[in-house]
TIBALO-152988 format. One record per residue: x, y, z of N, C-alpha, C, O in turn; residue in three letters. Coordinates in steps of 0.05 Angstrom, whole numbers, plus 5000, padded with zeros to 4 digits. Atoms other than C-alpha are relative to their C-alpha. Example, Ala and Ser with C-alpha at 12.3 -4.5 7.8 and 13.67 -1.06 7.14 Angstrom:
residues 2
<rec n_u="5018" n_v="4976" n_w="5000" ca_u="5246" ca_v="4910" ca_w="5156" c_u="5018" c_v="5024" c_w="5000" o_u="5039" o_v="5024" o_w="5013" r="ALA"/>
<rec n_u="4984" n_v="4976" n_w="4999" ca_u="5273" ca_v="4979" ca_w="5143" c_u="4985" c_v="5022" c_w="5014" o_u="4995" o_v="5044" o_w="5018" r="SER"/>
This chain:
residues 95
<rec n_u="5013" n_v="4975" n_w="4991" ca_u="3076" ca_v="8315" ca_w="2842" c_u="5021" c_v="5022" c_w="4998" o_u="5044" o_v="5019" o_w="5007" r="MET"/>
<rec n_u="4982" n_v="4977" n_w="5004" ca_u="3107" ca_v="8382" ca_w="2825" c_u="4999" c_v="5018" c_w="5025" o_u="4978" o_v="5026" o_w="5034" r="LYS"/>
<rec n_u="4998" n_v="4982" n_w="4977" ca_u="3132" ca_v="8424" ca_w="2883" c_u="5003" c_v="5029" c_w="4991" o_u="5016" o_v="5034" o_w="4970" r="LYS"/>
<rec n_u="4997" n_v="4972" n_w="5006" ca_u="3126" ca_v="8499" ca_w="2882" c_u="5024" c_v="5011" c_w="5015" o_u="5032" o_v="5001" o_w="5035" r="SER"/>
<rec n_u="4977" n_v="4986" n_w="4987" ca_u="3184" ca_v="8545" ca_w="2899" c_u="4991" c_v="5012" c_w="5026" o_u="5007" o_v="5013" o_w="5045" r="ILE"/>
<rec n_u="5010" n_v="4988" n_w="4975" ca_u="3141" ca_v="8579" ca_w="2951" c_u="4999" c_v="4981" c_w="5023" o_u="5006" o_v="4988" o_w="5045" r="PHE"/>
<rec n_u="5002" n_v="5020" n_w="4978" ca_u="3131" ca_v="8515" ca_w="2991" c_u="5028" c_v="4995" c_w="5011" o_u="5031" o_v="4993" o_w="5035" r="MET"/>
<rec n_u="4973" n_v="5004" n_w="4991" ca_u="3206" ca_v="8503" ca_w="2994" c_u="5010" c_v="5024" c_w="5016" o_u="5023" o_v="5020" o_w="5037" r="ASP"/>
<rec n_u="4991" n_v="4976" n_w="4987" ca_u="3220" ca_v="8575" ca_w="3014" c_u="4986" c_v="5003" c_w="5027" o_u="4999" o_v="5011" o_w="5047" r="TRP"/>
<rec n_u="5015" n_v="4996" n_w="4975" ca_u="3165" ca_v="8576" ca_w="3068" c_u="5009" c_v="4980" c_w="5021" o_u="5010" o_v="4987" o_w="5045" r="SER"/>
<rec n_u="4990" n_v="5020" n_w="4981" ca_u="3190" ca_v="8512" ca_w="3100" c_u="5027" c_v="5009" c_w="5012" o_u="5032" o_v="5006" o_w="5036" r="LYS"/>
<rec n_u="4974" n_v="4991" n_w="4991" ca_u="3260" ca_v="8541" ca_w="3104" c_u="4998" c_v="5024" c_w="5019" o_u="5012" o_v="5026" o_w="5039" r="GLY"/>
<rec n_u="5004" n_v="4976" n_w="4983" ca_u="3235" ca_v="8607" ca_w="3133" c_u="4989" c_v="4991" c_w="5027" o_u="4997" o_v="5002" o_w="5048" r="ALA"/>
<rec n_u="5011" n_v="5009" n_w="4975" ca_u="3194" ca_v="8570" ca_w="3185" c_u="5021" c_v="4986" c_w="5017" o_u="5021" o_v="4990" o_w="5042" r="LEU"/>
<rec n_u="4978" n_v="5014" n_w="4985" ca_u="3253" ca_v="8526" ca_w="3205" c_u="5020" c_v="5021" c_w="5011" o_u="5029" o_v="5018" o_w="5034" r="LEU"/>
<rec n_u="4981" n_v="4980" n_w="4991" ca_u="3298" ca_v="8587" ca_w="3209" c_u="4988" c_v="5016" c_w="5023" o_u="5002" o_v="5023" o_w="5042" r="GLY"/>
<rec n_u="5012" n_v="4985" n_w="4978" ca_u="3248" ca_v="8624" ca_w="3253" c_u="4998" c_v="4984" c_w="5025" o_u="5001" o_v="4995" o_w="5047" r="ALA"/>
<rec n_u="5001" n_v="5018" n_w="4977" ca_u="3242" ca_v="8564" ca_w="3299" c_u="5027" c_v="4997" c_w="5013" o_u="5030" o_v="4995" o_w="5038" r="ALA"/>
<rec n_u="4973" n_v="5004" n_w="4990" ca_u="3317" ca_v="8555" ca_w="3306" c_u="5013" c_v="5025" c_w="5010" o_u="5030" o_v="5024" o_w="5028" r="LEU"/>
<rec n_u="4988" n_v="4975" n_w="4992" ca_u="3335" ca_v="8628" ca_w="3312" c_u="4978" c_v="5019" c_w="5010" o_u="4965" o_v="5032" o_w="4994" r="LEU"/>
<rec n_u="5022" n_v="4984" n_w="4989" ca_u="3288" ca_v="8665" ca_w="3359" c_u="5002" c_v="5030" c_w="4992" o_u="4982" o_v="5043" o_w="4990" r="PRO"/>
<rec n_u="4998" n_v="4972" n_w="5007" ca_u="3317" ca_v="8733" ca_w="3341" c_u="4990" c_v="5006" c_w="4972" o_u="4984" o_v="5029" o_w="4965" r="PHE"/>
<rec n_u="5011" n_v="4996" n_w="5027" ca_u="3295" ca_v="8722" ca_w="3269" c_u="4970" c_v="5003" c_w="5003" o_u="4957" o_v="5018" o_w="4988" r="VAL"/>
<rec n_u="5029" n_v="4998" n_w="4996" ca_u="3224" ca_v="8712" ca_w="3294" c_u="4992" c_v="5023" c_w="5017" o_u="4968" o_v="5029" o_w="5020" r="ALA"/>
<rec n_u="5004" n_v="4976" n_w="4983" ca_u="3231" ca_v="8774" ca_w="3338" c_u="4984" c_v="4993" c_w="5026" o_u="4970" o_v="5010" o_w="5036" r="HIS"/>
<rec n_u="5014" n_v="5008" n_w="4975" ca_u="3205" ca_v="8735" ca_w="3398" c_u="5015" c_v="4977" c_w="5013" o_u="5027" o_v="4960" o_w="4999" r="ALA"/>
<rec n_u="4988" n_v="5023" n_w="4986" ca_u="3232" ca_v="8688" ca_w="3451" c_u="4977" c_v="4983" c_w="5010" o_u="4954" o_v="4991" o_w="5010" r="SER"/>
<rec n_u="5020" n_v="5019" n_w="4989" ca_u="3196" ca_v="8629" ca_w="3481" c_u="4987" c_v="5013" c_w="5024" o_u="4963" o_v="5011" o_w="5028" r="VAL"/>
<rec n_u="5011" n_v="4987" n_w="4975" ca_u="3189" ca_v="8667" ca_w="3547" c_u="4981" c_v="5022" c_w="4994" o_u="4960" o_v="5024" o_w="5007" r="GLU"/>
<rec n_u="5018" n_v="4978" n_w="5007" ca_u="3158" ca_v="8728" ca_w="3515" c_u="4975" c_v="4990" c_w="4987" o_u="4953" o_v="5001" o_w="4991" r="SER"/>
<rec n_u="5024" n_v="5012" n_w="5012" ca_u="3111" ca_v="8685" ca_w="3474" c_u="4982" c_v="4989" c_w="5021" o_u="4957" o_v="4992" o_w="5020" r="SER"/>
<rec n_u="5016" n_v="5011" n_w="4979" ca_u="3088" ca_v="8648" ca_w="3536" c_u="4988" c_v="5022" c_w="5018" o_u="4965" o_v="5019" o_w="5027" r="LEU"/>
<rec n_u="5011" n_v="4978" n_w="4984" ca_u="3080" ca_v="8713" ca_w="3574" c_u="4977" c_v="5013" c_w="4985" o_u="4957" o_v="5020" o_w="4998" r="THR"/>
<rec n_u="5022" n_v="4989" n_w="5015" ca_u="3037" ca_v="8741" ca_w="3518" c_u="4976" c_v="4982" c_w="5000" o_u="4953" o_v="4991" o_w="5002" r="GLY"/>
<rec n_u="5022" n_v="5019" n_w="4999" ca_u="2995" ca_v="8678" ca_w="3517" c_u="4986" c_v="5001" c_w="5028" o_u="4962" o_v="5000" o_w="5029" r="LEU"/>
<rec n_u="5011" n_v="4998" n_w="4973" ca_u="2986" ca_v="8682" ca_w="3593" c_u="4984" c_v="5025" c_w="5003" o_u="4962" o_v="5025" o_w="5015" r="LYS"/>
<rec n_u="5014" n_v="4974" n_w="4998" ca_u="2965" ca_v="8755" ca_w="3587" c_u="4973" c_v="4998" c_w="4986" o_u="4953" o_v="5007" o_w="4996" r="THR"/>
<rec n_u="5025" n_v="5002" n_w="5016" ca_u="2914" ca_v="8740" ca_w="3533" c_u="4980" c_v="4982" c_w="5014" o_u="4956" o_v="4988" o_w="5016" r="VAL"/>
<rec n_u="5018" n_v="5019" n_w="4987" ca_u="2885" ca_v="8681" ca_w="3571" c_u="4988" c_v="5011" c_w="5026" o_u="4964" o_v="5010" o_w="5031" r="LEU"/>
<rec n_u="5009" n_v="4991" n_w="4974" ca_u="2882" ca_v="8713" ca_w="3640" c_u="4985" c_v="5026" c_w="4999" o_u="4968" o_v="5031" o_w="5017" r="LEU"/>
<rec n_u="5014" n_v="4974" n_w="5001" ca_u="2857" ca_v="8781" ca_w="3618" c_u="4977" c_v="5001" c_w="4981" o_u="4960" o_v="5019" o_w="4983" r="SER"/>
<rec n_u="5021" n_v="4998" n_w="5020" ca_u="2810" ca_v="8764" ca_w="3562" c_u="4982" c_v="4975" c_w="4999" o_u="4958" o_v="4977" o_w="5003" r="GLY"/>
<rec n_u="5016" n_v="5024" n_w="5007" ca_u="2788" ca_v="8693" ca_w="3548" c_u="4989" c_v="4986" c_w="5025" o_u="4965" o_v="4981" o_w="5026" r="ILE"/>
<rec n_u="5008" n_v="5016" n_w="4977" ca_u="2785" ca_v="8657" ca_w="3615" c_u="4979" c_v="5014" c_w="5018" o_u="4960" o_v="5001" o_w="5027" r="LEU"/>
<rec n_u="5021" n_v="4987" n_w="4984" ca_u="2745" ca_v="8710" ca_w="3654" c_u="4973" c_v="4999" c_w="4986" o_u="4952" o_v="4995" o_w="4999" r="PRO"/>
<rec n_u="5025" n_v="5002" n_w="5015" ca_u="2692" ca_v="8710" ca_w="3599" c_u="4988" c_v="4972" c_w="5002" o_u="4964" o_v="4969" o_w="5006" r="ILE"/>
<rec n_u="5009" n_v="5028" n_w="4998" ca_u="2688" ca_v="8634" ca_w="3600" c_u="4990" c_v="4995" c_w="5029" o_u="4970" o_v="4980" o_w="5032" r="VAL"/>
<rec n_u="5009" n_v="5005" n_w="4972" ca_u="2683" ca_v="8634" ca_w="3677" c_u="4973" c_v="5013" c_w="5005" o_u="4956" o_v="5000" o_w="5018" r="ALA"/>
<rec n_u="5026" n_v="4987" n_w="4996" ca_u="2626" ca_v="8684" ca_w="3677" c_u="4978" c_v="4986" c_w="4985" o_u="4956" o_v="4983" o_w="4995" r="VAL"/>
<rec n_u="5020" n_v="5015" n_w="5016" ca_u="2590" ca_v="8646" ca_w="3622" c_u="4993" c_v="4973" c_w="5014" o_u="4970" o_v="4965" o_w="5014" r="MET"/>
<rec n_u="5005" n_v="5025" n_w="4987" ca_u="2598" ca_v="8581" ca_w="3661" c_u="4982" c_v="5004" c_w="5025" o_u="4965" o_v="4988" o_w="5030" r="ALA"/>
<rec n_u="5017" n_v="4994" n_w="4977" ca_u="2568" ca_v="8612" ca_w="3724" c_u="4971" c_v="5006" c_w="4990" o_u="4952" o_v="4998" o_w="5002" r="ILE"/>
<rec n_u="5027" n_v="4994" n_w="5011" ca_u="2510" ca_v="8639" ca_w="3681" c_u="4986" c_v="4975" c_w="4991" o_u="4962" o_v="4972" o_w="4997" r="GLY"/>
<rec n_u="5012" n_v="5024" n_w="5009" ca_u="2497" ca_v="8572" ca_w="3649" c_u="4992" c_v="4982" c_w="5023" o_u="4970" o_v="4970" o_w="5024" r="ILE"/>
<rec n_u="5007" n_v="5016" n_w="4976" ca_u="2500" ca_v="8536" ca_w="3716" c_u="4977" c_v="5011" c_w="5015" o_u="4960" o_v="4997" o_w="5026" r="ALA"/>
<rec n_u="5023" n_v="4987" n_w="4987" ca_u="2453" ca_v="8587" ca_w="3746" c_u="4974" c_v="4994" c_w="4985" o_u="4953" o_v="4989" o_w="4998" r="SER"/>
<rec n_u="5024" n_v="5006" n_w="5016" ca_u="2404" ca_v="8577" ca_w="3689" c_u="4991" c_v="4972" c_w="5004" o_u="4967" o_v="4966" o_w="5007" r="PHE"/>
<rec n_u="5007" n_v="5028" n_w="4994" ca_u="2407" ca_v="8502" ca_w="3700" c_u="4988" c_v="4997" c_w="5027" o_u="4969" o_v="4981" o_w="5031" r="GLN"/>
<rec n_u="5011" n_v="5002" n_w="4972" ca_u="2394" ca_v="8512" ca_w="3774" c_u="4971" c_v="5010" c_w="5001" o_u="4955" o_v="4997" o_w="5014" r="PHE"/>
<rec n_u="5027" n_v="4989" n_w="5000" ca_u="2332" ca_v="8554" ca_w="3760" c_u="4981" c_v="4983" c_w="4984" o_u="4957" o_v="4984" o_w="4989" r="PHE"/>
<rec n_u="5018" n_v="5017" n_w="5016" ca_u="2305" ca_v="8506" ca_w="3708" c_u="4996" c_v="4972" c_w="5013" o_u="4980" o_v="4956" o_w="5002" r="THR"/>
<rec n_u="5004" n_v="5025" n_w="4986" ca_u="2311" ca_v="8446" ca_w="3756" c_u="5016" c_v="4977" c_w="4991" o_u="5008" o_v="4954" o_w="4994" r="GLY"/>
<rec n_u="4982" n_v="5021" n_w="5008" ca_u="2368" ca_v="8407" ca_w="3727" c_u="5011" c_v="4986" c_w="5025" o_u="5020" o_v="4999" o_w="5043" r="ASN"/>
<rec n_u="4990" n_v="5014" n_w="4976" ca_u="2388" ca_v="8352" ca_w="3777" c_u="5030" c_v="5003" c_w="5006" o_u="5038" o_v="5001" o_w="5029" r="PRO"/>
<rec n_u="4972" n_v="4997" n_w="4996" ca_u="2462" ca_v="8364" ca_w="3766" c_u="5008" c_v="5029" c_w="5003" o_u="5032" o_v="5036" o_w="5004" r="ASN"/>
<rec n_u="4994" n_v="4971" n_w="5000" ca_u="2457" ca_v="8440" ca_w="3772" c_u="5016" c_v="5008" c_w="5024" o_u="5033" o_v="5026" o_w="5022" r="ALA"/>
<rec n_u="4985" n_v="4992" n_w="4976" ca_u="2482" ca_v="8445" ca_w="3843" c_u="5029" c_v="4994" c_w="4997" o_u="5046" o_v="5010" o_w="5004" r="LYS"/>
<rec n_u="4972" n_v="5007" n_w="5005" ca_u="2546" ca_v="8408" ca_w="3826" c_u="5013" c_v="5018" c_w="4979" o_u="5035" o_v="5027" o_w="4982" r="ASN"/>
<rec n_u="4989" n_v="4983" n_w="5021" ca_u="2555" ca_v="8448" ca_w="3762" c_u="5005" c_v="5028" c_w="5010" o_u="5025" o_v="5040" o_w="5002" r="ASN"/>
<rec n_u="4996" n_v="4973" n_w="4989" ca_u="2546" ca_v="8513" ca_w="3800" c_u="5024" c_v="5001" c_w="5018" o_u="5039" o_v="5021" o_w="5017" r="LEU"/>
<rec n_u="4976" n_v="5001" n_w="4983" ca_u="2598" ca_v="8493" ca_w="3851" c_u="5026" c_v="4999" c_w="4983" o_u="5045" o_v="5012" o_w="4988" r="TRP"/>
<rec n_u="4976" n_v="5002" n_w="5017" ca_u="2647" ca_v="8473" ca_w="3796" c_u="5005" c_v="5027" c_w="4986" o_u="5028" o_v="5035" o_w="4983" r="TYR"/>
<rec n_u="4996" n_v="4975" n_w="5014" ca_u="2635" ca_v="8539" ca_w="3760" c_u="5011" c_v="5021" c_w="5020" o_u="5028" o_v="5037" o_w="5012" r="ALA"/>
<rec n_u="4990" n_v="4981" n_w="4981" ca_u="2646" ca_v="8579" ca_w="3824" c_u="5029" c_v="4995" c_w="5007" o_u="5046" o_v="5013" o_w="5009" r="ILE"/>
<rec n_u="4972" n_v="5007" n_w="4994" ca_u="2710" ca_v="8541" ca_w="3841" c_u="5018" c_v="5007" c_w="4976" o_u="5040" o_v="5017" o_w="4980" r="ILE"/>
<rec n_u="4984" n_v="4993" n_w="5024" ca_u="2735" ca_v="8549" ca_w="3769" c_u="5003" c_v="5030" c_w="4997" o_u="5025" o_v="5039" o_w="4989" r="GLY"/>
<rec n_u="4997" n_v="4971" n_w="5002" ca_u="2720" ca_v="8623" ca_w="3769" c_u="5019" c_v="5011" c_w="5021" o_u="5035" o_v="5029" o_w="5016" r="ALA"/>
<rec n_u="4981" n_v="4992" n_w="4979" ca_u="2758" ca_v="8630" ca_w="3835" c_u="5029" c_v="4995" c_w="4991" o_u="5046" o_v="5011" o_w="4996" r="GLY"/>
<rec n_u="4973" n_v="5007" n_w="5010" ca_u="2818" ca_v="8595" ca_w="3803" c_u="5008" c_v="5019" c_w="4978" o_u="5031" o_v="5028" o_w="4976" r="LEU"/>
<rec n_u="4994" n_v="4982" n_w="5023" ca_u="2813" ca_v="8638" ca_w="3740" c_u="5007" c_v="5028" c_w="5010" o_u="5027" o_v="5039" o_w="5002" r="VAL"/>
<rec n_u="4995" n_v="4973" n_w="4990" ca_u="2809" ca_v="8704" ca_w="3778" c_u="5023" c_v="5001" c_w="5019" o_u="5035" o_v="5023" o_w="5023" r="PHE"/>
<rec n_u="4977" n_v="5001" n_w="4983" ca_u="2863" ca_v="8682" ca_w="3827" c_u="5025" c_v="4989" c_w="4987" o_u="5045" o_v="4985" o_w="5000" r="GLY"/>
<rec n_u="4977" n_v="5013" n_w="5014" ca_u="2909" ca_v="8653" ca_w="3774" c_u="5025" c_v="5016" c_w="5000" o_u="5047" o_v="5006" o_w="5003" r="ALA"/>
<rec n_u="4976" n_v="4983" n_w="5000" ca_u="2956" ca_v="8712" ca_w="3771" c_u="5014" c_v="4999" c_w="5027" o_u="5038" o_v="4999" o_w="5028" r="GLN"/>
<rec n_u="4988" n_v="5002" n_w="4974" ca_u="2966" ca_v="8709" ca_w="3846" c_u="5014" c_v="4973" c_w="5004" o_u="5035" o_v="4971" o_w="5016" r="SER"/>
<rec n_u="4988" n_v="5027" n_w="4998" ca_u="2979" ca_v="8634" ca_w="3842" c_u="5026" c_v="4999" c_w="4984" o_u="5045" o_v="4987" o_w="4993" r="ILE"/>
<rec n_u="4976" n_v="5000" n_w="5017" ca_u="3029" ca_v="8644" ca_w="3785" c_u="5022" c_v="5016" c_w="5014" o_u="5045" o_v="5007" o_w="5014" r="ILE"/>
<rec n_u="4980" n_v="4984" n_w="4986" ca_u="3065" ca_v="8699" ca_w="3824" c_u="5011" c_v="4986" c_w="5024" o_u="5035" o_v="4987" o_w="5029" r="ASP"/>
<rec n_u="4991" n_v="5016" n_w="4976" ca_u="3068" ca_v="8655" ca_w="3887" c_u="5019" c_v="4978" c_w="4991" o_u="5040" o_v="4975" o_w="5004" r="LEU"/>
<rec n_u="4983" n_v="5022" n_w="5009" ca_u="3098" ca_v="8597" ca_w="3848" c_u="5026" c_v="5011" c_w="4989" o_u="5047" o_v="4999" o_w="4995" r="ILE"/>
<rec n_u="4976" n_v="4989" n_w="5011" ca_u="3148" ca_v="8641" ca_w="3811" c_u="5019" c_v="5011" c_w="5023" o_u="5043" o_v="5009" o_w="5020" r="SER"/>
<rec n_u="4984" n_v="4991" n_w="4978" ca_u="3171" ca_v="8673" ca_w="3877" c_u="5012" c_v="4977" c_w="5015" o_u="5035" o_v="4979" o_w="5024" r="ARG"/>
<rec n_u="4990" n_v="5024" n_w="4986" ca_u="3179" ca_v="8604" ca_w="3908" c_u="5023" c_v="4987" c_w="4985" o_u="5042" o_v="4978" o_w="4997" r="THR"/>
<rec n_u="4980" n_v="5012" n_w="5017" ca_u="3220" ca_v="8578" ca_w="3850" c_u="5026" c_v="5017" c_w="5000" o_u="5048" o_v="5006" o_w="5001" r="VAL"/>
<rec n_u="4977" n_v="4983" n_w="5001" ca_u="3266" ca_v="8638" ca_w="3848" c_u="5012" c_v="5001" c_w="5027" o_u="5032" o_v="5015" o_w="5032" r="LYS"/>
């Protein structure tokens, strides 16, 4: 099998970016902070509201597990919307 020059170059660049964070222009901490921001401000609240909506729809249609699903959705939404406070509490305790 013939290897292309691009494949060799891209593997080396990826390895260099992983070993030298300043080459990638990001540190692990800033990457995790960015991921936390995206999850807590965008994705998880939308999922929590959708879960409450789906559980409510199940409750109105007479699904036998709807009451449990609604409670799980409410507890999950509470955790999602309180996640930043929980993270701040843990980080203050560790420091």
